[in-house]
Every structure is written in structure tokens, then in C-alpha cells.
ROSE-652277 format. One record per residue: residue in one letter; y, x, z of N, C-alpha, C in turn. Coordinates in steps of 0.001 Angstrom, whole numbers, padded with zeros to 6 digits, always signed. Example, Ala and Ser with C-alpha at 12.3 -4.5 7.8 and 13.67 -1.06 7.14 Angstrom:
% residues 2
a-005690+013190+007800-004500+012300+007800-003300+013200+007800/s-002250+012850+007080-001060+013670+007140+000030+012900+007870/
//
This chain:
% residues 329
m-001182+000840+000000+000000+000000+000000+001239+000880+000000/t+002164+000669-000939+003332+001521-001040+004412+001092-000081/m+005227+002046+000313+006310+001748+001238+007507+001239+000470/k+008062+000129+000909+009235-000432+000262+010483+000260+000787/p+011510+000358-000059+012745+000978+000395+013486+000082+001360/s+014329+000693+002157+015152-000065+003101+016307-000710+002384/f+016713-001901+002865+017902-002543+002347+019141-002051+003073/i+019006-001718+004331+020151-001343+005141+020032+000156+005391/i+020927+000925+004796+020650+002348+004676+021037+003159+005889/h+021897+002655+006750+022337+003464+007870+022265+002663+009164/i+021642+003246+010159+021775+002768+011525+022653+003807+012189/l+023892+003462+012402+024886+004451+012765+025031+004532+014273/t+024635+005658+014839+024838+005891+016258+025551+007210+016439/i+026486+007240+017341+027228+008463+017607+026436+009267+018620/m+025945+010407+018229+025055+011160+019088+025797+012116+020019/s+027074+012381+019753+027836+013248+020646+028074+012551+021967/c+027904+013274+023068+028099+012709+024392+029457+013076+024977/a+030342+013651+024156+031596+014147+024705+032413+013042+025353/a+032411+011853+024746+033247+010770+025266+032563+009983+026351/a+031277+010196+026554+030552+009386+027535+029530+010254+028233/f+029976+011391+028742+029043+012400+029249+028186+011878+030378/s+028771+011131+031307+028011+010706+032481+026873+009783+032098/s+027124+008852+031161+026055+007939+030759+025015+008652+029924/c+025449+009588+029066+024504+010289+028208+023564+011184+029019/t+024035+011700+030128+023167+012562+030918+022067+011762+031595/r+022271+010459+031776+021253+009627+032420+020338+008947+031413/k+020836+008743+030204+020119+007977+029198+019471+008896+028169/i+018349+008425+027629+017698+009124+026523+017370+008115+025435/s+017202+008615+024219+016835+007783+023081+015444+008189+022610/l+014519+007243+022598+013158+007478+022121+012983+006764+020781/e+012544+007483+019757+012385+006920+018422+010950+007099+017936/h+010469+006091+017215+009123+006176+016648+009082+005333+015376/t+008337+005810+014362+008218+005101+013087+006769+005102+012630/e+006310+003954+012173+004981+003813+011568+005126+002955+010315/i+004067+002915+009509+004052+002085+008307+003219+000831+008582/a+003781-000345+008247+003065-001616+008388+003622-002603+007378/l+002756-003482+006863+003135-004470+005850+003889-003823+004680/g+003451-002617+004324+004008-001953+003153+005388-001378+003340/t+005867-001250+004571+007183-000685+004800+007171+000096+006106/y+008284+000769+006407+008370+001478+007675+008773+000502+008782/v+008323+000745+009974+008784+000010+011153+009268+001052+012156/k+010566+001051+012397+011200+002039+013266+011692+001373+014541/t+011433+002004+015674+011974+001534+016940+012802+002643+017576/i+013919+002244+018154+014747+003133+018964+014922+002457+020314/v+014496+003118+021365+014596+002565+022715+015485+003478+023548/i+016505+002908+024146+017397+003643+025040+016980+003321+026479/t+016722+004357+027261+016265+004134+028629+016728+005273+029533/e+016493+005100+030829+016794+006164+031780+015780+007301+031609/k+016228+008505+031899+015346+009657+031742+014069+009514+032562/h+014183+008969+033755+012998+008882+034609+012016+007819+034123/n+012425+007000+033136+011532+005974+032577+010860+006437+031288/r+010974+007710+030942+010450+008180+029664+008976+007825+029469/d+008123+008142+030444+006690+007912+030280+006384+006432+030135/e+007048+005604+030937+006830+004157+030840+007271+003634+029478/a+008409+004126+029005+008898+003694+027701+007957+004130+026583/q+007454+005366+026663+006510+005847+025649+005251+004989+025634/g+004774+004600+026819+003605+003740+026882+003864+002382+026260/t+005064+001834+026485+005409+000542+025896+005512+000640+024385/i+006064+001747+023892+006159+001940+022445+004768+002001+021817/e+003845+002695+022442+002468+002739+021931+001856+001335+021933/e+002121+000588+022979+001586-000771+023080+002158-001665+021991/l+003452-001517+021706+004062-002404+020715+003540-002114+019311/y+003222-000848+019016+002655-000563+017695+001212-001046+017597/d+000479-001027+018697-000855-001639+018693-000747-003122+018368/l+000227-003797+018996+000454-005216+018708+000838-005423+017257/l+001717-004576+016757+002187-004696+015380+001031-004600+014389/f+000153-003605+014579-000955-003429+013644-001966-004572+013749/t-002133-005124+014950-003024-006271+015115-002492-007480+014350/l-001201-007771+014520-000609-008922+013841-000528-008704+012337/e-000318-007462+011917-000313-007175+010483-001629-007600+009848/g-002729-007292+010494-004035-007671+009964-004243-009167+009889/v-003571-009887+010779-003687-011350+010802-002819-011987+009724/f-001573-011507+009564-000586-012158+008712-000679-011753+007242/d-001387-010674+006921-001423-010158+005552-002589-010793+004791/y-002257-011554+003745-003304-012224+002959-004208-011227+002243/r-003755-009984+002083-004564-008974+001389-005734-008490+002233/n-005661-008703+003533-006731-008290+004437-007896-009268+004300/q-008965-008829+003647-010089-009710+003357-010767-010239+004612/d-010639-009514+005708-011254-009949+006962-010256-010640+007888/g-009043-010874+007401-007999-011439+008240-008030-012949+008312/e-007386-013475+009347-007366-014922+009574-006625-015670+008466/l-005542-015086+007936-004830-015776+006857-005686-015872+005613/n-006407-014810+005275-007278-014864+004106-008360-015930+004281/r-008885-016058+005490-009901-017090+005733-009317-018485+005553/f-008072-018681+005997-007427-019979+005787-007173-020208+004303/n-006753-019173+003575-006485-019321+002145-007734-019719+001366/t-008899-019263+001801-010137-019599+001098-010769-020881+001624/g-010136-021509+002601-010641-022761+003163-009602-023858+003099/e-009707-024812+004009-008816-025969+003979-008179-026278+005323/v-008722-025743+006418-008221-026109+007742-008031-024854+008589/l-006878-024793+009264-006620-023768+010269-006486-024476+011612/h-007357-024128+012543-007303-024700+013887-006400-023830+014760/r-005647-024463+015634-004813-023679+016547-005650-022666+017310/s-006838-023059+017675-007711-022176+018451-008217-020989+017635/d-008132-021052+016289-008569-019923+015462-007718-018686+015737/h-006412-018881+015771-005494-017784+016084-004113-018392+016321/i-003686-018445+017561-002446-019138+017905-001228-018521+017220/p-001037-017171+017214+000142-016631+016524+000195-016987+015038/l-000948-016970+014340-000950-017349+012937-000630-018830+012784/f-001242-019663+013603-000968-021096+013551+000525-021349+013710/e+001134-020703+014696+002555-020927+014971+003436-020370+013861/l+003019-019269+013227+003808-018717+012136+003747-019626+010906/v+002571-020155+010592+002465-021091+009469+003298-022345+009759/q+003207-022836+010976+003990-024008+011379+005492-023738+011226/e+005926-022573+011716+007340-022203+011600+007750-022067+010135/s+006866-021500+009322+007157-021338+007900+007388-022684+007230/m+006579-023660+007578+006732-024987+006985+008031-025660+007427/e+008446-025394+008652+009733-025926+009119+010885-025346+008311/y+010831-024042+008028+011884-023412+007241+011812-023843+005779/a+010618-024097+005276+010484-024625+003919+011177-025982+003818/d+010992-026813+004836+011634-028126+004852+013146-027979+004981/l+013600-027072+005855+015033-026845+006063+015725-026413+004777/t+015034-025614+003974+015625-025065+002749+015251-025865+001506/d+014688-027047+001697+014272-027902+000574+013319-027187-000371/g+012479-026319+000188+011428-025676-000588+011832-024395-001279/y+013069-023933-001119+013439-022647-001730+012768-021487-001004/f+012501-021670+000272+011549-020785+000954+010237-021554+001009/d+009229-021058+000319+007963-021781+000219+006806-020803+000416/p+006110-020881+001550+005022-019934+001809+003775-020164+000960/t+003746-021241+000151+002578-021477-000709+002743-020804-002074/i+003568-019792-002147+003946-019187-003425+002954-018133-003921/l+001891-017884-003192+000965-016807-003552+000445-016894-004987/p+000055-018059-005528-000414-018080-006921+000604-017519-007912/l+001889-017750-007667+002916-017188-008543+002995-015676-008401/m+002951-015199-007164+002993-013755-006945+001833-013069-007655/q+000680-013719-007671-000505-013117-008275-000420-013076-009791/v+000097-014135-010432+000156-014113-011898+001232-013147-012391/w+002239-012886-011559+003226-011866-011901+002736-010469-011543/g+001701-010388-010734+001135-009101-010356+001956-008334-009346/f+002807-009054-008593+003621-008355-007606+002810-007886-006402/d+001584-008357-006282+000718-007861-005212-000189-006737-005713/t+000156-006178-006881-000608-005071-007453+000360-003934-007791/s-000191-002844-008296+000645-001723-008727+001103-001873-010172/s+000699-002977-010844+001041-003166-012260+001565-004580-012509/p+002784-004898-012037+003338-006231-012305+003585-006427-013796/r+003609-007701-014237+003765-007987-015657+004350-009387-015823/i+004885-009648-017002+005402-010975-017320+004220-011864-017696/p+003979-012967-016966+002805-013798-017266+003026-014673-018503/q+001940-015029-019154+002015-015983-020247+002435-017345-019692/l+003132-018134-020522+003721-019390-020070+002669-020340-019508/e+001537-020471-020182+000517-021423-019713-000087-020978-018383/v-000189-019670-018181-000697-019140-016913+000303-019421-015800/l+001576-019226-016100+002630-019485-015122+002669-020959-014747/e+002566-021835-015722+002612-023273-015445+001419-023716-014612/s+000255-023117-014869-000922-023437-014067-000727-023017-012616/a-000120-021844-012405+000152-021382-011044+001166-022285-010353/l+002184-022718-011087+003193-023603-010506+002582-024900-009982/d+001541-025384-010653+000879-026617-010218+000227-026460-008845/q-000022-025224-008425-000672-024977-007135+000319-024731-006001/v+001607-024668-006344+002634-024331-005360+003313-025599-004863/g+003563-025650-003560+004293-026785-002993+003956-026967-001528/y+004911-026677-000652+004641-026709+000793+004322-028100+001302/k+004746-029136+000561+004481-030497+001016+003005-030875+000895/q+002209-030025+000265+000770-030257+000203+000066-029834+001490/v+000826-029220+002396+000288-028758+003677+000677-029759+004754/s-000302-030187+005563-000034-031140+006651-000360-030486+007988/i+000423-030820+009006+000301-030176+010314+000301-031227+011407/d-000633-031088+012351-000559-031848+013594-000648-030846+014748/a-000817-031322+015947-000738-030447+017122-001779-029335+017105/d-002937-029589+016532-004036-028623+016625-004624-028199+015292/h-004124-028753+014156-004716-028444+012866-003639-028312+011800/i-003871-027402+010861-003081-027305+009643-004057-027465+008489/r-003767-028417+007613-004681-028727+006516-003976-028563+005180/k-004755-028154+004174-004240-027971+002819-005375-028128+001831/p-005077-028423+000561-006116-028331-000470-006586-026892-000601/e-007815-026706-001000-008359-025349-001074-007591-024473-002056/y-007016-025071-003099-006321-024268-004101-004938-023800-003630/v-004417-024360-002566-003119-023929-002039-003309-022613-001286/q-002522-021609-001664-002665-020262-001112-001340-019824-000492/l-001400-019296+000722-000192-018907+001445+000065-017405+001368/d+001321-017068+001141+001822-015703+001240+002951-015735+002267/l+002737-015128+003413+003717-015167+004498+004649-013957+004484/s+004669-013231+003363+005477-012010+003304+006960-012282+003518/g+007422-013478+003177+008825-013816+003321+009266-014061+004748/i+008338-014002+005690+008684-014227+007089+007937-013303+008044/a+006832-012712+007578+005957-011945+008473+006642-010717+009061/k+007417-009989+008234+008108-008817+008773+009042-009218+009902/g+009777-010298+009674+010681-010775+010709+009953-011176+011973/k+008802-011812+011810+008021-012223+012983+007501-011014+013742/l+007098-009966+013026+006652-008743+013691+007790-008115+014497/v+008987-008098+013928+010137-007559+014653+010399-008365+015917/d+010307-009686+015812+010529-010533+016985+009462-010297+018049/a+008208-010136+017627+007126-009897+018588+007330-008577+019320/v+007727-007545+018570+007985-006245+019177+009173-006322+020134/s+010211-007038+019726+011394-007193+020582+011038-007918+021872/d+010218-008957+021780+009799-009688+022979+009024-008786+023924/l+008155-007941+023369+007367-007052+024210+008275-006049+024935/l+009285-005538+024244+010216-004613+024882+010983-005298+026016/r+011437-006507+025763+012158-007231+026813+011247-007534+027997/d+010003-007887+027699+009047-008144+028782+008863-006902+029651/g+008976-005731+029055+008877-004476+029793+010194-004049+030412/e+011186-004942+030343+012516-004711+030917+013259-003565+030240/f+012966-003391+028934+013757-002489+028103+014688-003366+027261/n+015963-003320+027548+016918-004234+026933+017857-003571+025935/d+017805-002241+025838+018633-001514+024881+017718-000941+023804/f+017689-001584+022645+016763-001130+021605+017187-001635+020240/l+016607-001010+019234+016714-001435+017843+015325-001394+017232/v+014971-002439+016491+013722-002487+015734+014077-002767+014282/d+013562-001953+013378+013882-002064+011954+012588-002017+011150/a+012263-003130+010499+011082-003195+009633+011554-003321+008193/g+011840-002199+007568+012238-002193+006170+013459-003026+005864/g+014423-003069+006774+015636-003849+006544+015700-005141+007316/d+014613-005535+007964+014626-006652+008916+014895-006052+010284/i+016105-006229+010793+016554-005493+011976+016887-006450+013115/y+016488-006051+014323+016958-006732+015529+017555-005677+016450/v+018755-005961+016969+019431-005040+017876+019678-005739+019204/s+019482-005006+020285+019644-005550+021636+020378-004546+022509/g+021238-005030+023370+021918-004160+024314+022848-003177+023630/r+022797-001924+024057+023721-000903+023589+022963+000343+023126/n+023636+001150+022304+023047+002400+021866+023268+003486+022918/l+022983+004725+022562+023036+005814+023538+024438+006014+024111/n+025452+005622+023345+026831+005766+023797+027370+004506+024466/r+026463+003560+024784+026823+002315+025464+027764+001472+024631/r+027600+001567+023327+028339+000718+022405+027358-000183+021676/k+027889-001254+021069+027045-002077+020229+026470-001231+019094/w+025315-001669+018604+024666-000949+017502+025494-001125+016222/r+025598-000064+015454+026346-000092+014196+025354-000006+013039/v+025377-001021+012199+024442-001114+011081+025241-001223+009788/a+024986-000313+008870+025696-000307+007595+024850-000961+006519/i+025467-001816+005727+024755-002575+004702+024859-001869+003362/q+023716-001700+002741+023623-000901+001519+024265-001585+000325/d+024891-000774-000506+025364-001196-001817+024125-001359-002709/p+023865-002566-003241+022637-002754-004039+022616-001973-005342/l+023771-001477-005781+023823-000713-007022+023756+000791-006799/n+023919+001213-005549+023943+002651-005274+023431+002890-003867/r+022237+003424-003763+021611+003618-002454+022339+004644-001591/d+023220+005423-002203+023949+006433-001439+025229+005877-000818/n+025556+004632-001144+026772+004019-000627+026439+002820+000246/y+027372+002466+001103+027248+001211+001835+028560+000451+001755/i+028477-000859+001918+029623-001723+001628+030360-002173+002876/g+029828-001916+004034+030497-002304+005262+029595-002062+006451/i+030190-002096+007637+029454-001826+008867+029566-003012+009819/l+028437-003446+010322+028388-004471+011357+028190-003805+012713/e+028891-004288+013718+028671-003845+015094+028147-005041+015870/k+026862-004992+016245+026195-006168+016796+025306-005812+017978/s+025009-006837+018763+024043-006734+019851+023446-008115+020075/g+022152-008137+020378+021485-009408+020648+021394-010302+019429/t+021127-009703+018276+021074-010498+017056+020180-009825+016020/a+019782-010614+015018+019007-010099+013886+019929-009941+012685/i+019671-008912+011892+020384-008662+010640+019318-008434+009582/v+019243-009333+008604+018151-009294+007631+018721-009336+006216/t+018219-008465+005355+018673-008408+003964+017504-008583+002999/s+017714-009387+001957+016800-009465+000818+017555-009021-000421/g+016899-008210-001253+017562-007715-002450+016623-007629-003634/d+017199-007630-004829+016364-007582-006034+015873-006176-006332/y+016239-005207-005488+015792-003833-005658+014652-003492-004707/e+014144-004470-003968+013032-004223-003045+011735-003976-003796/n+011441-004872-004728+010166-004812-005443+010417-005433-006808/f+010460-004615-007854+010797-005127-009170+010146-004258-010239/f+010186-004754-011476+009780-003937-012617+010699-004278-013783/m+010731-003389-014758+011533-003600-015954+010614-004040-017091/g+010994-005114-017771+010238-005600-018916+011181-006119-019977/d+011042-005660-021211+011923-006066-022311+013391-005850-021962/g+013651-004766-021218+015018-004443-020866+015605-005292-019757/t+014761-006087-019095+015218-006988-018040+014580-006605-016721/r+015360-006691-015648+014836-006443-014303+014184-007727-013789/y+012920-007634-013371+012195-008777-012808+011885-008486-011338/s+012497-009271-010458+012334-009095-009020+011154-009916-008515/h+010614-009506-007358+009513-010240-006739+009981-011518-006055/l+011291-011728-005963+011825-012919-005293+011848-014069-006290/l+010746-014799-006336+010528-015826-007352+011048-017186-006897/n+011628-017910-007849+012027-019291-007602+010769-020160-007585/p+010450-020811-006456+009207-021581-006389+009208-022838-007252/f+010355-023212-007818+010428-024391-008684+010272-024026-010156/t+010762-022859-010553+010667-022447-011956+009569-021413-012182/g+009213-020681-011134+008220-019620-011261+008787-018305-011729/y+010096-018252-011970+010725-017039-012476+011679-016437-011432/p+011934-015120-011544+012975-014494-010723+014326-014675-011412/d+014908-015873-011282+016059-016244-012099+017368-016329-011323/s+017430-015712-010144+018652-015753-009350+019690-014757-009866/d+020971-015094-009679+022055-014162-010017+022415-013255-008847/i+021746-013414-007710+022055-012634-006515+021416-011252-006601/r+022153-010237-006144+021623-008889-006048+021113-008601-004636/s+021845-009066-003637+021362-008950-002260+022052-009999-001401/v+021379-010397-000340+021948-011323+000629+021563-010842+002016/t+022540-010819+002917+022320-010408+004300+022632-011576+005219/i+021730-011840+006141+021848-012962+007068+021914-012444+008497/i+022785-013040+009297+022828-012783+010733+022226-013997+011437/a+021254-013760+012326+020518-014874+012925+020095-014529+014343/h+019677-015554+015092+019210-015344+016461+017817-014726+016491/t+016973-015063+015505+015649-014452+015416+015479-013832+014036/t+014689-012784+013981+014496-012075+012728+013655-012904+011759/a+012688-013661+012277+011867-014509+011405+012729-015542+010688/f+013640-016165+011424+014547-017143+010814+015412-016456+009763/g+015991-015315+010105+016817-014595+009141+016048-014196+007904/d+014797-013796+008079+013934-013408+006964+013735-014572+005997/a+013371-015728+006542+013126-016902+005711+014399-017377+005013/i+015510-017387+005744+016759-017873+005164+017263-016922+004083/a+017138-015618+004305+017557-014655+003282+016769-014866+001992/t+015467-015086+002127+014628-015338+000948+015067-016610+000238/a+015294-017670+001013+015681-018957+000431+017022-018870-000286/v+018011-018270+000373+019346-018168-000226+019284-017357-001513/f+018502-016291-001503+018365-015487-002714+017857-016347-003863/t+016810-017108-003642+016222-017893-004730+017106-019064-005139/m+017968-019538-004247+018902-020622-004596+019932-020167-005628/g+020314-018891-005569+021425-018423-006378+022710-018454-005572/s+023735-017764-006074+024938-017532-005275+025669-018800-004890/r+025906-019699-005833+026719-020877-005527+026009-021801-004554/e+024784-022182-004868+024050-023089-003986+023707-022411-002660/g+023369-021132-002713+023032-020408-001492+024202-020296-000542/y+025385-020015-001081+026574-019909-000235+026901-021255+000405/q+026810-022329-000355+027085-023649+000203+026070-024015+001276/f+024825-023622+001074+023789-023853+002086+024176-023179+003396/l+024625-021940+003339+025025-021227+004551+026198-021923+005236/l+027196-022318+004463+028358-022996+005042+027968-024318+005694/d+027131-025085+005013+026742-026407+005521+025991-026305+006832/r+025245-025224+007041+024405-025095+008238+024957-024109+009257/g+026141-023599+009019+026771-022716+009984+026041-021400+010182/i+025418-020883+009115+024700-019609+009163+025590-018534+008558/e+025721-017406+009245+026563-016331+008729+025787-015467+007735/g+026402-015240+006583+025739-014449+005560+026716-013808+004598/y+026210-012837+003862+027013-012094+002895+026183-011954+001624/i+026737-012405+000504+026017-012439-000766+026715-011534-001775/i+025935-010683-002430+026419-009888-003550+025719-010416-004800/y+026482-010733-005842+025878-011389-007007+026558-010925-008295/g+025869-011158-009405+026437-010910-010728+026151-009522-011265/e+026277-009392-012591+026052-008107-013250+027160-007107-012920/q+028388-007596-012845+029508-006800-012330+029779-007340-010937/p+029107-006819-009929+028934-007536-008660+030228-008004-007999/e+030159-009240-007549+031164-009859-006709+030477-010225-005399/s+031266-010669-004437+030670-010985-003142+031223-012275-002560/l+030424-012894-001724+030802-014084-000967+030441-013836+000491/s+031374-014083+001373+031138-013865+002798+031483-015119+003574/t+030594-015547+004470+030908-016676+005333+032003-016267+006317/p+032683-017244+006939+033927-016951+007668+033823-015893+008762/h+032715-015822+009476+032654-014934+010634+031588-013847+010493/f+031172-013569+009262+030105-012589+009068+030485-011215+009609/w+031710-010788+009357+032117-009430+009734+032705-009358+011145/d+032716-010471+011855+033289-010473+013217+032481-009593+014164/
//
């Protein structure tokens, strides 16, 4: 599985302790990075020096959790719970509670976005080959056949069961990274570590303060130039999630084809280059970023305004931008 590039290129922390010597002498920064769900997952934990061993143990525990959930949420894992649900018709809550709750949450976001975020999109991803190393433009009849299998309203949920036709296949990639970040963040808080950053390939959650006792500074990448960034957010206690057409794409007939497919047309037909969402949970931000991207700039921006969600959209061949009123606050 290849590692996807980051959408947010800089996590900006001032490492000099000159202005805050007393706090820096008591605090340390512990960093660790592993690969999961095809991308890097980086954690930065700020703690007291005397808590180093406890913090290191918690970091090891959180990566164990991450790899366990990765195996559950990734449809490519032939022995995983999601793959078993995809090849069947019923998921019982007792089969795996975190998976049950993630599918349930996914369907809620599908309903919220009128299906622009649709976890039943796997047949489309497969005919485009985005789950392989050789993506391609599918033939029209193949694409139309896949479209007939897509539609979140074919999935029904009650308190203990999720049911679907056998041909309906789920791809939770549009929310799974965010859910992993949230799970890791919860584990850190449970361990009473409140100053941290978790970054899963651009799905970021920041809590508390950095080593200099300031809010975390996150710079958002210019989608046309990975060496540049377009602005800096200073945040704490929030998720910052970006979706972009440069995450996973191929060139065909001189056209860029992104993996962010419109579940209604089956094509990557959005005019958006990247969208960044600020949210209370990373899973929510992940799903909304995906949905807004597939809506396109005009409809996506209105969706954010109507629901009071802060976001920043870059769109067009000669890129322009749209920012909700308090995104940069």
C-alpha cells in the first residue's frame, strides 16, 4: 500500500525556548510516526519530563489500537470485519461495535449531505481502479453498471443490525482516517495527556498547547505547489481536515482524474482543487470535506454556510478561493 501525500504541509511549532524558558525546561515533546491506511500517522505529545515513560507507553498503546482498527475498517483486508460485511448482507452490533458505529455514523453523514458523501461507493472505486496501482478510465457501460450498485439508502439500520443487499459494497475510506484520529485522541485524553497533535495524512486533531504553550499552528498547503502554503491556522481542541484532487489521481487523455468521485455521476467532475474543514471531530470533518469536494464549489460553499460549518475552498483552473466567515479566526 503506497503512502499518500499530506494535504497540510506544515505543523508549525516554535522550538526555541528563549521566550518561555521556564515552561520549556519542564515540558518535553514526544513524536512518533507509523504508516496506516496508506498514509502516515504522526503523533506529537507534550508532557512533563517525569511523565516520559508513561507517555511513551501510551503512544505504543495508541498505535496498537490504530493498527487493530485499520484491519477492521479497511475493505482490502480479506480477513477484516468490513470485508465480511461487504460479502454478506447483515452486520450485527455484536460482530464489532466500533465498525457498527462507524457504518451507522457514515450513513448519518450520507443523509446530512444528501448522498454526496456515500460510503457505498466501492463499486465505482473498483471500476476506476483507484484501489489498485493502475487506475484507468472505465468504459461507459461498466461505469453505469457500477452506478446501479451505489446508494446509501439501500442500507437499513436498527439498534442491533445493519442490513444491505449483497451487491452493495462499502468503502469507508472517506471517514476511516478521521475516525482513527478521533480514537487515538480519545485514548490520549483518557491517559490525561491533553496537549497533543495527531495527523493522519492531513486529517489533523489538535488539543491543548504546543511546547511553547501556544495554540498549535497548522499551515494549509497550496494545491498547485507543495512547497508553498496559503495560510496558517492557530487552533486548539479542534479538527482540521483537507481533501484535495492531488491526493490520489492519474492523468488520462491530458486530463487529471481524481479519486474523489461524484456518487451520482460516477465521475471525478468537481471544479474544486482542495477543501479544508474545521470541525469538532475528525470523522465529521473527513466526511464533510469529501462531500463538499464532490458537490463542487458553488453548492459546497452554500452547504457550509447553511449548516454553519467553517471551511475554505480552492477551485478552478486559475484557482480562486471561498472562505466561510470565521474560518481564519
